N, C-alpha and C positions, 0 to 999 in steps of 0.2 A: 268932477267931483268924485273921490273914492267912495265906494258904498261902506257902510258901517259892518261890522263884523255880526254874523248871525248870533242869536242868543244861545245856540249850541256849541259855541266855540270850545274846543278841547281845553283842559285845564293847562295844558303845555304852552298855549299862548296866552295865559293869563299874565298881564304885565305885573300884577301884585306879587306873584310868585318869584323870589328871587333865583337867578340863574348864575351859572359859572360863564364867564366871558373868556375866551381865549382869542388872541390875535396872532396872526401869522403873516408871513411876507417873504418873498424872494427879491434879493438885490435892492433896488430902491424900495420895493415893498416892505422888505425886511427892516430897512431904515424906518419907515414910517411906523411900522408895528412896535418898534422900539421907543419911537417918540411917543405914540399913543400909550404905551405902558407907562411912561414917564409921566406924562400929562395926567392920566388917571390916578396914578399913586400918589402924585404931589396935590391935585385939586379935590380929590373926593376921600373922604375919610376911609371908605370902604372900597375905594378903587371902582365903583359900580360893578362890583363881582368880579373883576378882573383875576385871573389864575395864573396868567403869565403868557408871555409871546414865545411862539417858535419862529426862529429866523433861519433863513437859507441863503447864505452868500451875501451876507450883510456887510456894508462898508461900516467903517468907524463912525459912530453916530454922535457922540457927545464927550465932554470932558469927564474928569473922575466925579465931581458934583453930580452930573447928570445921571450917571449910573447908579450913585448911592441913593438916589431918590426912588429908584425903582424898587419896590419892597416885596415883589413877588419873584419866584424863580424864573430866568431867562435862559432858555435853551437856544443854542447857537450852533448851527452847521456849516461846515466849510468842507467844500470838495477841494481836492488835492491842489491844483493849480489855479484856482479861482482869483484873478487879479482884483476884483472888486472888493474883496476882503482886506485889500492892502491899502485902500485910498479911503479918505486922505491920509496923508502921511502923519504917523502916530506920535507927532510932537506935541500936539494939544488933545487931538480926538482919540478916544479910547474905545475898545470894544466892550459890550456889556454882556455878562451872562457866561454860563459855562460852556466850553466848546466841546463839540463833537466833531472829530476830523474824519473825512472820509480819503483814504489814501488812494494812489494810483491803482491799487489792485481791487478797489471797492470794498475794502475792509473799514468797517466803523471803528474809531477809537473813541472811546467814552471818556469823559472827565481829563481831558488834556489840560495840563496846568499852563500857566503863562510861562514858565521857563521852557517847557516842551514847545510851546507854539512858537516862541522866538527863535528856536533851532531852524524852523522851517520859513523864516521871514526871508523874502528874496534878496534883502541887503545881506544877509549872512553869506549867501551863495556869491553875490557880487564881490564881496570883500575877499573870500577864498579865492576867487578867479583872479582878482587884483593881485594878491599876495603872490600866487603863482607865476604870474606874468613878470612881476617885479624881480623874482628870485631867478628867472631863466635868462 
């Protein structure tokens, strides 16, 4: 049985004091952090103090409605050739949040828009390769 906290507990541990809640994760953990943000924003008026998730190498996590239910900023980081960020295929599932892209030289590109993100999608490279093969 756990011991109760001593009476001299610092105010920082007082559960009555509201705190900011940040969730973070990498790969599957990033998807779970996004799901947690969705559930907290949808199920609790104050989101239990959630300020936002930081995700690293997250797969696509939900559909468009899923992302709209997240009412806090989502910061999403993707490394240059991380394949996990391209699954599942984007027919139904969508990424949530603002992308920061880390290129092959290690340079961080902030506020990458959807159009710029699509340029680097593997399917675009496959189409270009196919077109080159067909032309030859």
